[in-house]
Structure formats: structure tokens, C-alpha cells
N, C-alpha and C positions, 0 to 999 in steps of 0.2 A: 439532668442526666438522661441519656438515651440508652442506658445499658440493657442489652438483650440477653446476653449469655455470660454466665460466670463460669470460668474454667479453673479447675484445680489440677495442676501438673505435679507429678511425683519426683521430678528433679528439674534443675535449672535449664539445662539444654533442652529437655523435653518441653519446658515452658516456651522456650524460644521457637522450637519447631512448630508447636501448635499455634502460637501467636502468628507465625508466618502463614500458616494454613488459613486461619481466619481472615488475615489481611488479603490473601489471594482470592478469597471468596467475596471480597468487596466490603469487608467490615472494618471500621476504625478500631484499632486494637492497641491496648496498653498491656504492659507486662510488669507484674509486681513480684519482687523477690522476698521470699520468706513469709511466714504467717503474719497477716496484717493485723493492725490494731487501730485504736481510735484516732491515732495521729497519721495514719497512712492515707495519702491523698491520690486521686486519679486525675490524669489530664481530662480536661472538659470534653464532653460530647463523645465519649467512647461507646461503641456498640458492644465490645467484648472486653472484659477484664480477665486476664490470665494470672492466677496466683501460682507462682512456682515455688514448691516446697522441696525439702530434702527428705522425702518420706519413702523413697523406693526401698532402701535397705535399712531404714530405721526400725526399731522394735514396733510391733503391730499396734500396741496401745498408744505409742507416741504418734505414729502415722495417723491413726484414727482421730486423736485429739487435735492435731494440727489441721487435718482436713475439715473437721467440723467447725473449727474456728474460722477457716477460710470460707466455708459455706455460709455461716451466719453473716460474715462481713459482706459477702457478695449479695446475699439476699437483702441486706440493709441498704446496699447501693442500688437496688432495683432489679437485680437479675432474677428472672422467672425460671430460667432453666440452668441446670448445673451440668457441666461436662467434665468428667474425670478422665484426664489424659495420662496414659501410661505408654511405655515404649512399644514400638512396632515389633519388637522381639519378645514382648510379654515377659519382661525380665522379672520373674517372681518365682521363687522356689515353692514347693508344696506347703511350706509354712509362711509364704509371702503375704504381702499386704493388699493385693488387689481385691480379694474377697472380703476381708474385714472392713476395708475402707468403703467399698461400694455398699456393703450392707448397712453401715452406719449412715451414709449419705441418704440411702433410700428410706431408712427409718425416720431420719430427721425431716425428710421431705414429705413423709406420709404417703408414700407410693409403694406399689407392690412388685413392680417389674422394671427391668432395664435391659437395654440392648448393648452388647459388647461386639467390637470388631477391631483388632489390631492391624488390619491390612494397611499397607502403604505401597501400592503397585509401582510408583515411580522409583522406589528404593528396593524393589524386588521382593517385598513382603506380601504374601497373599495367604488367604485362608480357604481351604477346600476340604470338604467332608470333615470340617472341624479341626483340621490339622494346619499348623502354621508352617509355611514354606519360606525359604530364602532363595529366591530365583528357582532353580529346579531341584533343590535339596530340602528335605525336612530340616527345620531349625535344629533339631537334635543331632543332625549329621553335618551341620555346616560349621565353619570356623567361628561363627558368632555364638556358639554354645559356650565358649570359654570365657564367660564374663567372670572377673575375679571375685565379685561379691554375690552375684546371682546367676550361677551357671545354669544353662537351660538344657536339661537332658531329656525332656519330654516335650513333644510337639502336639500332643492331643489336648486341645484347649478345654474341652468339656471335662476331661479327667483331671487336668491340672487345676482348674478353678474349683471343681467339686471338692478337692482336698483342702481348700481354703475357707469354705463356707458350709454351714449346716443346711443351707437351703438348696433347692433343686436347680440344676443347670441343664439346659437343653440347647438344641441346635436348630437354626433356620438354614436349610441347605441351599446350594447355589441355584438349582432349578426354580426354587421358590423366589429367590431374589430376582432372577431373570424375568419372572412374570410381572414384576413391577411393584409400585408402592402399595397398592391395595392388597396384593397378596402378602406382602410382608406385614402390613398392619393386621390382617386377619390371622396370620401365624402368631404374632405377638399376643393378640387377644386370646387365642386358643391356649397358648402356653400360660398366660396369666390365670385363666380360668382353671387350668389343671394344677395350679399351685407352683408353677415355675417362677423363680425370681430372677435368675440370670439367663439371658438368651444370647448365645454366641451366634454370629451370622457369618456365613461364607462370603467372600468377596475376592474377585480376580482382577477387576478393572476399576478405574475411577468412575465409570458409569454405574457399576454396582454400588459404590459408596455414595453416589448421588441418590440412588434409590433408597438406600438405608437411611441417609440423612433426612430425606423428605418424610419417610415413614416414622422417624423418631422425633419429628418436630414438636409433637405435643407431650412427649415424655418429660417429666420433671427432672430426671437424672439419666444421662447417657454416658457410656464409657467406651474408650477406645484410644487409638493412636491418632496422629494428625490427619490421616486420610479421611476417616469418618468425620472428624471435626470440620474439614473443608466441605464435605458433602452436606453436613448440617448447616454450615454457614451459607451455602448457596441456596438453601431452601428459604432463607429469610430475604424479603425484598430489601434492596439497598441501592443507594445512589453512588456508591463507590467511596473508597477511603479518602480522607483529607491527606494531603502530602505531609509527611513528617518534617520536622525542622531539618534544614540542610545539614548534612553531615560535615564535620570539620575536615578540611583538606590540608591544613597546616599542622606542623608538629610531627614528632617522631612516631613510628609505628613499630609494634612488637607482637610476637606470638608467645603465649605461654601454653605449654602442652603437658597434661598429666595423664591423658588417656593412653592405655596400652593396646587399643584396638588395632587390627591389621590396617585399616584405612588411615588412621592417624600416623602409624609408622610409615606408611607410604608417603604421606604428605610431608613428614619430617625429612624423609630421604630426598624428595624432590626439592625441598627448600635448600638442603645442603648441596645437592648436585648443581643448583643454580648459582653456587658460589656466594651465597648470602651468609652472614654471620650466624653461627649456631653454637650453643653451649649446652652440654649435658650436665645436669645436676647430680651429684653423688649423694644419694639419699642415705646410704650407710654411713658415709663420713659425717653427714649432718647429725645423725643419731648419736655419734660419739662426741658431739660438741664442737666440731670444727666449724669455723665461720664461713659456711658455704654461701650464705647470702652476701656477705662482704666481698667474697671472691667474685661472685657473679656481677656485682655492681662495679667492681674495679674493671672487670672484663667489658662490661657494657660501656663504661665511660671511655674506653679506648677504641670503640668502634666508630666507623664513619657515620655521622648523624644523618647522612642522606639515605642510608639504607635501612630497611626493616630488619629486626633481629629476632631470633628464635631462642628461647630458653625452655628446655624440656626435661621432665623427669620420666617420660615414657620409656618403656623397656619391652624387649621381646618376651614371649612367654617363659622361656628358660631363665632369663635375667630377672624377671618379676618373681618367679618361684624362688630363686635364690635369696632375693631381698626379703620376701615374706617368710622364708624359713628362718632367717636370722631375727627379724623384728616381730613376726606375727602379722597376720593379714590386716587387722585393725590398726596396729601401730604404723605399719608401712603406709597405709592410706592416709593416716593422720599426718605423718611426716611430709608427704607430698603436698597435702592441702595447706599445711602451715607454711611450707617453703614458698609455694607459688602465690598464696595470698599475700604474704609479706613482700615478695618481689613485685607484685602488681602495684602495691602502694608506693614502693620506691620508684618504680618506672613512671607512674603518673606524676609523682613529685618532680621528676626530672624532665617532664614535658611530653611524655607519650600521650598522644591524643587519638590514636586508632589502635585498639587492643583486641586481638583475636585470641580466644581462649578455647582450648580443645579438651573436652571431657566434662561430664555432668558434675561430678564431685568437685573437680577443679573450678568449674564455673561458679559453684556455690561458694567456695572459699574466696574466690576473687571478688565477687559482688559484695560479700559480707565484709571483707577487708577494706573495700573502697567505700563502704557505707551507702551503696546504691540500693534504693528501695523500689523505684519504678522507672521504666523507660518507655519511650514511644517506639513502635516497630516500623522499620523502613523496608527498603527493597532487599530481596534475597541475592546473595552471591551464588548460591546453589540451592536446590530444593531443600527446604527445611533449615536453611542457614541464612537468616537475615541479619543485616546490620540493625542495630538499635541505637537510640540517642539518649544519653543519660542526662543531658541538660547542663545548666550553668553550675550546679553544685559540684561537678567534677571538672569544671573548666571547659565544658563542651566535649565530653568524651564520646567517641563512637566505639561501640562495643559489639563484638560478634561472639556469641557463645555457641560453640559447635559440639554437637553430640559426637562421641568418639568415632562412630561408624559412618558419619555423614560427610558429604562433600567429595568433589572430585580429587584425584591425586594431586593436582596442581593448585588446590584451593589457597594454600598459604601464600604462594607467590602471586597468584592472580588477584586475590582479594586486596593485597597490600601493594600491588605494583603501581597503582596510581600515586601513592605517596612518594615512592622512590622517583617516579618519572617527573612529578611536579617539583620535587626538591632539586632535581638536576636542572 
């Protein structure tokens, strides 16, 4: 094994996002779904192994336990450095899991300080004076604050993280970052000597993240979004990634969407506007016992096999609120996950070989339903949205797991257009 970095991601699309970042940095990357065990195998000669958990909105003790299991497994595989990946919108309420999980990883690694940065400049996420911005708005003023499980009403990262941990949190400001790697290392050392455990860093550009990554090269535990992961990956010497297995070009293509983010709703609208087959799942009807799955498969069987199809449970904020008012937040989410996980299995059984999934919780449900434990990471369709290859166990399935807010508005149609064109 050549494993250099072991990464723990707090949801499945976050795992895909950070795996793509490490691959862009020139590292051979594998992605593992769920807490690994003694039977979990990695593809040979990986530089990075990303373990994607469903810990973002889990109870803190469960998130800590799963993260520690992943850390032990990654260390056993040879990883000397652990990267905790969370969302570039720092999706974590004041009672959230970023603080407890990071504290547990630091304690297990026997180290006293870590660097945090959720910035992702290509996606408009930057950190300045310790505040998280989405383009020119504070996160707490942006549309992204309306996450159904982890609403973000505070953009002050030092304050937000301080509410999650008993340890001190401090900031490395942007002027220090601009002075370069040595200045950041000196600031980290000074904070460590002052008893600070969590150090938030400002970052406005990819160059800033490259500085932070190089400065964090010797830290046993680092935490942040995919941007800092790429900066860290580029600090490692590499000869470039081996090509992943060729993605399948035959067989049908489908999109399953559970995310209610504004970007996913745009992507659904563009798919529909392109005249491609689209079906909205009635979550409330499913909760009453109606055979929504059977109805969806009857609809699918009637579609032109040359065209990709879209099945979605996504809803506008008002529609989502109405469903949650009747079912409750947790039950509504569980219904969507069960429906789309079951549909994924049925679609693959019917010959779907390219499957695009929108939403972190939905992606977790789909990979679990399909029994997929590990994939190789291939090229990106959009930043942070790569194709992955699940291998022979699923008949050679190409799988794209998309975070709700990621991808251009035309991602669904563009990513699957090759299938339709070749079928023609």
C-alpha cells in the first residue's frame, strides 16, 4: 500500500467532493461508503482513501464512534495523516458534530492542535475575518442557510465552533495567510503554545488554500472542506493518478434526486425543459401505504430506453415544509431515503448502468441499497462532482453522487447526454 492520507467525510456526497479534490491534486483516490470493517478492501496502490460516513446530522456520540472506527481502519491501512472533511457551508448547528468529532480524532491521534478551513473559492465559499461567505453574502444571509436538517443562522466560525467544544478556538487572519507557509506555521505554533486546539483560517483564493495545505502537511489531523484537501494534496509529491477503469457507455441512464437545494431544483427544471422523462414521487402518498414504487417502475418501463430519465422527491421550501408538517422532519427524510434507495435497486436490476444521485442523504441511501462499499474516482463533470466506478459487483455501474448545491444548472442533461447520443 502507498496510502498517504486517510480522509473521513461526514456524508456521502461530501466524500465524493473531497475524493475529486484529492484526485485533482494528482493523488490516486478510492472512496469507501460507510464505516469500514475487517472485510472492507481498498483498490491497490491508493494514495488517499476517503471514508464517507453519514455522520453530519447523526447524534454526536454516534458520529464520534463511527469517525473513530474509520480513523483506526485508516491508520491500520497505513495513513499517517487524517483529514476530516465537512461541508463548505460548515453545516453544523451549535450542538453539531464538527467539534466533538474533531476533538475525538485529535485525542486518538495524540495531538494538540488542528487547522480548520471550509473555504471553497470555485464554489463561492470564502472565509474572511473568521466569517463564512457565499459569494458576496454572509452564509447566514444566503439561500444556503435553509438546510432542512442543519440550518446555518450564524456565519462566525470561531463562535459557532466554540459552542461545540470545551477547547479554545482561534483565528489565523488573511494577512497572515498571505505572508505564506512559514507565517501560518508560526501562527499555528503560537496558538498551540497558548492552549488553542482549533484554529480557523481565512482563505479567499485557491492560492490561500495551497499555502494552508503546505503549512498543515505535518499535522496529524486536519479539518475542512474539499478546497483545503486539494491544497493539502498538492503539497505531497506525486506522479499523477492512474486512470480509473473505463466508465460504461452502454445501458440505460437515470437520475435520482432527493435534495431540496435551490441548485438541484434548477437542475430538475432544466432536465424537464429539455423534454426528457421526469417523474415526481408523492412522498405523502407513500406514507399512507400507496405503492409509489410500483407506479414509478410502471412509468419507467413505458419510457424510451434511449433516453435518460429523472425520478425525484425534491420539493420547494414551501412544499417541503408542508410534507414535514404532516410527517415530521425525520420521518419525511426517512421516507425519501427509503423510496429512492429502493428505486435505485430496481433501476439497476433493469439495466441502468449510469446513475446520477442528487443529495447527500439520498446518496447514502442509494449506495447502501446497492451494497456498494468502495469505488474508484474518475473525472469530474463539474467541480466536486466526479464520476466513480463501482466495478463488476454491480455490473459495471458508473455512479455520480452530487451534493445538493453542486453542479451547473445543466449538469443532469450534460452528464448523461453521452448515453442518449450513443444510444441514438
